[in-house]
C-alpha positions in Angstrom: 5.9 -10.2 -21.6 2.3 -11.2 -21.6 0.0 -8.6 -20.0 -3.7 -9.1 -19.7 -6.2 -6.4 -18.6 -9.7 -7.3 -17.3 -12.7 -5.6 -15.8 -14.4 -7.6 -13.1 -18.0 -7.0 -12.0 -18.1 -6.1 -8.3 -21.8 -5.8 -7.5 -22.9 -2.6 -9.4 -19.2 -1.5 -9.6 -16.2 -2.6 -11.7 -12.6 -3.5 -10.7 -9.8 -3.0 -13.2 -7.2 -5.8 -13.1 -3.8 -6.1 -14.7 -2.2 -9.6 -14.9 1.4 -9.8 -15.8 3.2 -13.0 -17.0 2.4 -16.6 -17.8 0.8 -19.1 -15.5 3.5 -21.7 -14.6 1.5 -23.4 -11.9 2.9 -21.4 -9.0 0.7 -19.3 -6.8 0.5 -15.8 -8.2 1.6 -12.7 -6.3 -1.4 -10.4 -5.7 -0.4 -6.7 -5.2 -2.4 -4.4 -3.0 -1.7 -0.7 -3.6 -1.6 2.1 -1.0 -3.6 5.2 -0.4 -6.4 4.4 -0.2 -6.7 5.8 -3.7 -3.1 5.5 -5.1 -3.9 3.1 -8.0 -1.9 0.2 -9.3 0.3 2.4 -11.5 3.5 2.3 -9.4 3.4 -1.5 -9.2 4.1 -1.7 -12.9 7.8 -1.1 -11.8 7.7 -4.7 -10.5 6.7 -6.3 -13.8 10.1 -8.0 -14.2 9.3 -10.1 -11.1 6.9 -12.1 -13.2 9.7 -13.6 -15.3 12.2 -13.7 -12.4 9.8 -15.7 -10.1 8.0 -17.7 -12.8 4.7 -16.6 -11.4 2.0 -14.2 -12.4 1.6 -10.7 -10.8 -2.0 -9.6 -10.3 -2.4 -5.9 -9.6 -5.6 -4.0 -9.6 -7.2 -0.5 -8.9 -9.3 -0.6 -5.8 -12.7 1.1 -6.3 -12.3 4.8 -5.9 -9.3 5.3 -8.1 -7.7 4.5 -11.4 -9.7 2.5 -14.0 -12.0 1.0 -11.4 -15.4 2.6 -10.5 -15.4 5.9 -8.8 -18.2 6.6 -6.4 -17.1 10.0 -5.1 -20.7 11.1 -4.8 -21.2 8.3 -2.3 -18.0 8.5 -0.1 -19.5 6.2 2.5 -18.7 3.4 0.1 -15.0 4.0 0.7 -14.4 1.7 3.7 -12.2 -1.2 4.7 -15.3 -3.4 4.4 -15.8 -2.4 0.7 -12.2 -3.1 -0.2 -12.2 -6.4 1.7 -15.2 -7.5 -0.3 -13.6 -6.4 -3.5 -10.5 -8.4 -2.8 -12.6 -11.5 -1.9 -14.6 -10.9 -5.1 -11.4 -10.7 -7.2 -10.0 -13.9 -5.7 -13.3 -15.7 -6.4 -13.7 -14.5 -10.0 -10.1 -15.2 -10.9 -10.2 -18.6 -9.1 -7.2 -17.6 -6.9 -7.3 -20.4 -4.3 -3.7 -20.0 -3.5 -1.8 -16.7 -3.6 1.0 -14.7 -2.1 0.1 -11.2 -1.0 2.1 -8.0 -1.2 0.6 -5.0 0.5 2.2 -1.6 0.4 1.2 1.1 2.9 -2.6 1.0 3.1 -2.4 -2.1 0.9 -0.5 -3.8 3.8 -3.4 -2.9 6.2 -5.8 -4.4 3.7 -3.6 -7.6 3.5 -3.7 -8.0 7.3 -7.4 -7.4 7.5 -7.9 -10.0 4.7 -5.8 -12.5 6.5 -7.8 -11.9 9.7 -11.1 -12.7 8.0 -12.4 -16.1 9.3 -13.2 -17.2 5.7 -9.8 -16.4 4.2 -7.7 -19.4 3.1 -4.9 -20.1 0.7 -2.5 -17.3 1.4 0.9 -18.9 1.3 2.9 -15.8 2.5 2.5 -12.1 2.9 4.9 -9.2 2.1 4.2 -6.1 4.2 5.9 -3.2 2.5 6.1 0.1 4.4 2.9 -0.6 6.3 1.4 -0.6 9.8 -0.5 -2.4 12.5 -2.0 0.7 14.1 -3.3 3.9 12.5 -2.8 6.0 15.6 0.7 4.7 16.2 1.5 5.5 12.6 0.2 9.0 13.0 2.3 9.5 16.1 5.4 8.1 14.5 5.0 10.2 11.3 4.5 13.3 13.5 7.9 12.6 14.8 9.3 12.9 11.3 7.4 16.2 10.9 9.3 17.5 14.0 12.5 17.2 11.9 11.3 19.9 9.4 12.5 23.5 9.6 10.5 25.4 12.3 8.6 27.5 9.8 7.3 24.3 8.0 6.4 22.7 11.3 4.4 25.8 12.2 2.6 25.8 8.9 1.6 22.1 9.5 0.6 22.8 13.1 -1.6 25.7 12.0 -3.3 23.6 9.3 -4.1 20.8 11.8 -5.4 23.3 14.4 -7.6 25.2 11.9 -8.6 22.3 9.6 -7.4 24.5 6.7 -5.2 22.4 4.5 -5.3 24.7 1.5 -2.9 27.4 2.5 0.3 27.7 0.3 2.6 27.5 3.3 1.1 24.2 4.4 1.1 22.8 0.9 4.8 23.7 0.4 5.7 22.1 3.7 3.8 18.9 2.9 5.5 18.7 -0.6 8.9 18.9 1.0 8.0 16.4 3.7 6.6 13.9 1.2 9.7 14.4 -1.1 11.9 13.5 1.9 9.9 10.4 3.1 7.7 9.2 0.2 8.0 10.5 -3.3 9.1 13.7 -5.0 6.7 15.6 -7.3 6.3 14.0 -10.7 9.1 14.9 -13.2 10.3 13.8 -16.6 13.0 11.5 -15.4 10.6 9.2 -13.6 9.5 5.9 -15.1 6.4 6.2 -17.3 4.0 4.5 -14.8 4.7 7.2 -12.2 4.2 10.0 -14.8 0.8 8.7 -15.9 -2.0 10.9 -14.7 -3.9 9.2 -11.9 -7.7 9.1 -12.1 -9.5 9.8 -8.8 -8.3 8.7 -5.4 -8.5 11.9 -3.4 -12.0 11.4 -2.1 -11.2 7.8 -1.2 -8.0 8.9 0.6 -9.6 11.7 2.5 -12.7 9.7 3.5 -10.8 6.6 4.7 -7.6 8.1 6.0 -7.5 11.9 6.3 -5.9 15.0 5.0 -2.3 13.8 5.1 -0.2 10.9 6.2 0.2 12.1 9.8 -3.4 12.9 10.5 -5.5 9.7 10.4 -9.0 11.2 11.0 -11.0 9.1 8.4 -12.9 5.9 8.9 -9.7 4.0 9.3 -8.6 6.0 12.3 -9.4 3.2 14.7 -7.6 0.5 12.6 -5.4 -1.5 15.1 -4.6 -5.1 14.6 -1.7 -5.2 17.0 -3.2 -7.6 19.4 -4.3 -10.0 16.6 -0.9 -10.3 14.9 0.0 -13.5 16.8 -3.0 -15.2 15.1 -1.3 -14.8 11.7 1.0 -17.8 11.7 2.3 -17.7 8.1 5.6 -16.6 6.6 5.7 -12.7 6.6 8.3 -10.4 5.1 8.3 -6.9 6.7 10.0 -4.2 4.6 10.8 -0.5 5.2 13.3 2.1 4.2 15.6 4.2 6.3 13.8 7.4 5.2 10.4 5.8 5.1 7.1 7.1 6.5 7.1 3.7 8.0 9.6 4.2 10.8 11.6 1.5 12.4 9.2 1.5 15.4 6.2 0.9 13.2 8.0 -1.9 11.2 9.3 -3.5 14.4 5.7 -3.7 15.7 4.9 -6.0 12.8 8.1 -7.9 12.9 7.8 -8.8 16.6 4.1 -9.4 16.5 3.9 -11.8 13.6 5.1 -15.3 14.6 7.0 -16.0 11.3 8.2 -12.6 10.4 11.4 -11.6 8.8 12.3 -7.9 8.7 14.3 -6.3 5.8 15.3 -2.6 6.1 16.6 -0.9 2.9 19.1 2.0 3.0 18.7 5.1 0.9 15.0 4.3 0.5 11.7 6.1 1.3 8.1 5.0 1.3 8.3 3.6 -2.2 11.2 1.3 -1.6 10.7 -0.4 -4.9 11.2 2.9 -6.7 14.3 4.1 -4.7 16.0 0.6 -4.7 14.4 -1.3 -7.6 17.2 -3.9 -8.1 17.6 -4.7 -4.4 13.9 -4.7 -3.7 13.2 -7.1 -6.6 16.1 -9.4 -5.6 14.7 -9.5 -2.1 11.3 -10.6 -3.4 12.8 -13.2 -5.7 14.7 -14.7 -2.8 11.6 -14.6 -0.6 9.4 -16.4 -3.2 12.1 -18.9 -4.2 11.0 -22.5 -3.4 7.6 -21.5 -2.3 4.6 -23.1 -4.0 
């Protein structure tokens, strides 16, 4: 399989891009990773889609993580406006007039914000994987999942939130168990290589833009809410979540009912990384979604 790596200038910064597959004349699928700060690594699990759909996959590390520029000494750079400009720059430099978009978690937020820009054109469809329309509603929904933890772990999380001390071992242990249940377990030897690969950076971007954890959106994205604007996005939209996902049904339904042309697909036995927990079913769903589209 053909894989090309490029480094695109983005003002004084650099964006790392990974392009998978051959150009068969179909609009490529551009993948927007989560976090902010998660890097493209986990999207390498989707490489087989390039051959299966006869279209290129374009994934990249948003500035602040991976092989793109880190500006941790200037955390004010880590904003939606920066990442929107980076996506626009990537499309311009790679001449991506027509694309399909897949955004996972924060990447779905970025996809929706990109679509809502008055200058955005050429997006043929959007896949919103385990993502959200409102940061505060997400925080409330994920707090509901926290309430299912054992009482001692709930208490450790509540104490951390009240004190602002997210370093204590009891909190860290509770968070690890919570994320293993709803997102991803700690890295282990049986995982695919892309998930075992050490990730460069990301923490400053995450904490600056989102907050200390998934259920406490206190960063500069805390007021993100596109709920009222969803009806403006009249394009084919696939909403995906898992039955054990951080993205609860209530959050996914908000997207599915707000978008005029939405289809909602919920996966069983799947957490926040649905494509990791259910790789064959997830990829088959995307092959079906993209079939027959330009």
